[in-house]
N, C-alpha and C positions, 0 to 999 in steps of 0.2 A: 829711360824716357829721353827722346830727342826733341829739341825745340829749335826752330830756325828763326833767326831774328836779325834785324839791322842794327839794333842798339841795345846796350845793357845798362840798366840804371840800378845803382847800388845804394841802399840805405847805408849808413855808416856804423852807428853804435849797435852792437849785437850781430852785425853782418860782416863788416870788415875788421872791426876792432872790438876787443872785450873791455868795456869800460864799466861793467856792472858794479863792481865793488866801489869804484871811485864815485859813481853817480849816487849810490845809496849813501855814502859817507857825506857827500856835499849836501844832499837834501836833508839828512839828519841834522847837520850843523845849522842849516838855514831854518829848519823847523824850531830849533831851540832858540835861535837868535830873534825870530819874529813871532814866537808864541803860537805856532801853527800845529795842527793835528797831523803828525807825520804819517800815520796810517792812511788818513784820508788823502793826503798829498800823493803818496806813492801809488795809490789806486788810480790816480788820474794823470800821472806824469809820463808814463811809458809811451814813447813813440810820437809825442807831440811837442810843440815848441814850449819852452819853459814859461814864457810870458803868457801863453794861453792858459796854462795851469795856474800860475800864481795869481793872475787877475781874477780868478774865480773865488779867491779866498782873502784878498786884501783890497783896500781902496786904491784908486789909481796912483797917487803919489807914493804910497808905501810899497805898492806892487813894483813900481819902477825901480825903487831902491833895492828891493829884494831880488829882482832880475839881475841887476848889476852885481850884487853880492854873490849870488849863486854862480854866475859866470866866473868871477874871480876865484871862488872856492874850487870850482871844477878845473880851472887852468892850473891852480897850485897842485892839484892831484894828478894832472895829466901825465906826468913823467913815468908813472908806474903802469901805463896802459900798454897792452900787447895786441898783436894782430890775431884775428880769428884763424884757426887752422885752415890752410888752403887758400887764404885770401891773397897773399903775395904771389903765389904760384899762378893762380887764375888771372890776376891782373897782368902778369908778365906775358901771358899768351894773347892778350887782347890788343889789337892795333890801336894806335892813338886816334882819337876821334870817333871811336866806336862805343865808348863808355863814359859815364859821368857818375858822380856821387850826388845824391839828393838827400840831405840831412836836415833834421829839425834843430840842430845846433846852430849857433851863430858862426860866422866865418872865423872869427878870432879863436873860439873854442875848438872848432873842428880842425883847424890847421895845427893847433897845439897837440891835439890827440893824434893826428895823422903822422906828425913828425916823431912823436914818442913811439908809435907802433911801427914805424918804418914804411908806412903806406906812401907810395909815390904821390906827390901833390899833382892831382890831375889837371889838365888844361880846362876841363869843364866841371863846374860845381854849381849846385843850387843849395843855398843855405837858408836859414830862417830869415836872413836879411834880404833875400831876393824875392820873397813872395808876400802877397797881402793876406793870404789865407793858408794856414798850415794844414798838415795831415790831420784828419782824414779827408779833407778837401782834395780833389784831384789836381789842383793848381801846381803843387811842387813837381809831380811827375809829368804833367803836361809841359811845364817849363823845361824839365830835364830833356824830354824828347825834342822839344823845339830847339834847344841850344845845340843839339847834335844834328839837327836837320832831319829828324826821323819821324816816321808815322808812329804815334804811341801804340797803335794796334800791331805794329811790327817790332815792339820793344818788349824786353823782359825786365821785370822788377824783382830784385831780391830784397826781402823785408823780414824783420824778426817780430814786429809788433802789429797788433790788429789794426790800429789807425792807419798805419802805412799800407797794410794789405788792402784796406778799404779804398785808400787813395789810388793805389795802383790799379785796382779793378775798375774804379770809376773812370780812370783815364783811358781804359780800354786795353791795358797791357796784360801780358801773361805774367802772373805773380807766383813766385816761388818763395815759400816760407823757409826761414833759417832758424833752427832752434825749436823749442817746444812750448812757447807761449800759446795760450788758448786764443783763438780768433773768432770774430763774429762772421767772417766770410770763409769760404773754402778755397785754399790755394790750388794751383795746378799741380804742385808737387811740394814735398817737404823734405829737407835734409838737416842733418845734425849740424853741419858746418860746410864750408866751401871746399873741403877736401873731397867732397862727394860730387863735385861739378868739374867738368872739363870743357874746354872751348876749342873749336877748330875753325879759324877764320878762312873764308874763301871769297872768290870773286862775286858771289851772289849773297854774301852776308856771313853770319856766324852760326855755326851749329853747336848747340850746347847739349851735352850728355849729362843728365841729372839722375843720381841714384847710386 
């Protein structure tokens, strides 16, 4: 499958980096410390901002403490995080200014994870700190396209989670699913990881070959 685009927008966790084990460990510890139902939490935390999940289960003051505690736990575990297969190679082929990372993590946490995984710190990022509404709202991907000066309808979103897929679709982008999570929407294509994607930059944009 070939897709022509002006901008590429990557989710981070599950797309560029493999943080699954560290995320589960941090949420397990948080559940124990705050007396939360871990199974219920994990059903609601994939692909969205942690404060959006935690605020559903705790009153405001306690939720604020829990968000800070979770971020600290996740940063402590970040050193073990690795890059998703194909991520570094794909990023290396994309010209500066043509791509951005759009993540539901905070800036502090995201940067710790990117450093651990060897992901080059991009000049353009949109984190949980930069938007008023997180995924599945389209604001994160609309913001990502805007910081690149691109039309979201000429942008490609790589996502692993259903809320992010919904956000990308609502923004008008072409959405490619990475991994095997069940989605509420249908992506334009699905790949196991980024080793199945190649990019060819040209004067009229980027041609992606997916599959």
